[in-house]
C-alpha positions as CSV (number, residue, x, y, z in Angstrom):
1,M,-0.5,-31.1,-7.8
2,E,-4.0,-30.2,-6.6
3,I,-5.4,-26.8,-6.5
4,D,-7.7,-25.5,-4.0
5,F,-9.9,-23.4,-6.4
6,T,-12.4,-22.3,-3.1
7,M,-10.9,-19.4,-2.3
8,A,-10.4,-18.0,-5.9
9,E,-14.6,-18.7,-6.0
10,R,-15.3,-17.2,-3.1
11,K,-13.1,-13.4,-4.2
12,T,-15.1,-10.4,-4.5
13,Y,-15.1,-6.7,-4.8
14,S,-15.9,-3.8,-2.3
15,V,-16.4,-0.1,-3.2
16,L,-15.5,2.2,-1.1
17,I,-18.1,5.6,-1.1
18,I,-16.3,8.7,-0.2
19,D,-18.0,11.8,1.3
20,N,-16.2,14.2,0.4
21,F,-18.0,16.9,3.0
22,H,-17.8,15.2,5.4
23,F,-14.8,13.3,5.0
24,D,-14.4,11.6,7.8
25,P,-14.4,7.4,7.9
26,E,-17.5,7.8,10.0
27,H,-19.4,9.2,6.8
28,D,-17.9,6.5,4.4
29,M,-19.7,3.5,3.6
30,V,-18.3,0.1,1.9
31,I,-20.5,-1.8,-0.4
32,E,-19.5,-5.2,-0.7
33,G,-19.7,-8.4,-2.7
34,F,-19.6,-7.2,-6.3
35,P,-18.6,-11.2,-7.8
36,T,-16.2,-9.3,-10.8
37,V,-13.7,-5.9,-10.5
38,D,-15.7,-4.9,-13.5
39,L,-19.3,-4.7,-11.8
40,A,-17.3,-2.9,-9.0
41,I,-15.5,-0.8,-11.5
42,E,-19.0,0.1,-12.6
43,Y,-20.8,0.5,-9.2
44,A,-17.8,3.0,-8.3
45,R,-17.9,4.9,-11.6
46,C,-21.6,5.3,-11.4
47,I,-21.5,6.5,-8.0
48,V,-19.0,9.5,-9.0
49,R,-20.6,10.4,-12.4
50,S,-24.3,10.8,-10.8
51,S,-22.6,12.6,-7.9
52,I,-20.9,14.8,-10.6
53,E,-24.5,15.2,-12.4
54,H,-26.1,16.1,-9.2
55,H,-24.4,19.0,-8.9
56,R,-24.4,20.5,-12.9
57,K,-25.7,23.1,-12.8
58,P,-26.9,25.1,-16.2
59,K,-24.4,28.1,-17.1
60,Q,-21.8,26.6,-14.3
61,T,-18.0,26.3,-15.6
62,K,-16.5,23.1,-15.6
63,E,-13.9,24.5,-12.7
64,E,-17.1,25.4,-10.6
65,L,-18.8,22.5,-10.7
66,K,-15.4,20.4,-10.1
67,K,-14.8,22.7,-7.2
68,L,-18.4,21.6,-6.2
69,W,-17.3,18.3,-6.2
70,H,-14.9,18.6,-4.3
71,L,-16.6,20.2,-1.4
72,F,-19.4,18.1,-1.5
73,G,-19.8,15.5,-3.9
74,E,-19.1,11.5,-3.6
75,S,-15.7,9.8,-4.5
76,A,-15.5,6.1,-5.1
77,L,-13.0,3.4,-5.2
78,V,-12.6,-0.2,-5.6
79,L,-11.0,-1.7,-2.3
80,G,-7.7,-4.0,-3.6
81,H,-8.3,-2.6,-7.1
82,K,-6.4,0.4,-8.6
83,Y,-9.7,1.8,-9.7
84,R,-10.6,5.4,-8.3
85,G,-13.5,6.8,-9.6
86,S,-12.1,10.4,-8.8
87,G,-9.2,9.2,-11.8
88,E,-12.6,9.7,-14.1
89,L,-13.6,13.1,-13.0
90,D,-12.4,15.4,-15.7
91,F,-13.8,13.2,-18.4
92,F,-17.4,13.4,-16.3
93,I,-17.2,16.4,-16.1
94,N,-16.1,17.1,-20.3
95,N,-18.6,14.5,-21.0
96,P,-23.0,15.0,-19.4
97,V,-24.7,13.0,-19.3
98,K,-28.9,12.7,-18.4
99,H,-28.8,12.1,-14.7
100,D,-32.0,9.6,-15.2
101,K,-29.5,7.9,-17.1
102,L,-27.9,6.4,-14.2
103,D,-28.0,4.0,-12.4
104,C,-26.9,2.5,-9.9
105,K,-29.3,1.2,-7.6
106,K,-30.2,-1.0,-10.5
107,I,-26.2,-1.9,-11.2
108,R,-27.0,-2.6,-6.7
109,D,-29.9,-5.2,-7.9
110,K,-27.5,-7.1,-9.9
111,L,-25.2,-7.5,-7.2
112,I,-28.2,-8.4,-4.9
113,S,-29.7,-10.5,-7.0
114,R,-26.4,-12.6,-7.8
115,I,-25.8,-13.5,-4.3
116,H,-30.0,-14.4,-3.9
117,S,-29.1,-16.7,-6.8
118,K,-26.4,-18.4,-5.2
119,C,-28.1,-19.4,-1.7
């Protein structure tokens, strides 16, 4: 029995980024080509967490922050996988992280460098 691995080798993951403010598919963005589901999840988590931290203000209640995120934030999910960044919203709100510690660009750079290394 011969197994064709070409499809398995080409399997990549995409992250859908949703603009909660516009909530219109025209404003959504898909980042394609993540070679592993873990890297796609890492990127989706970073997008949502960065959005939370962007809206976090001193003396703000958790409820206020959550409302701001739902109105103006960005959500992200991994297409073809069950991961949705909004599922971790309460965790992100309850566990602040310095915005400068979140580097979504660095994760995208990993993606780009993997694509270029295969060329």
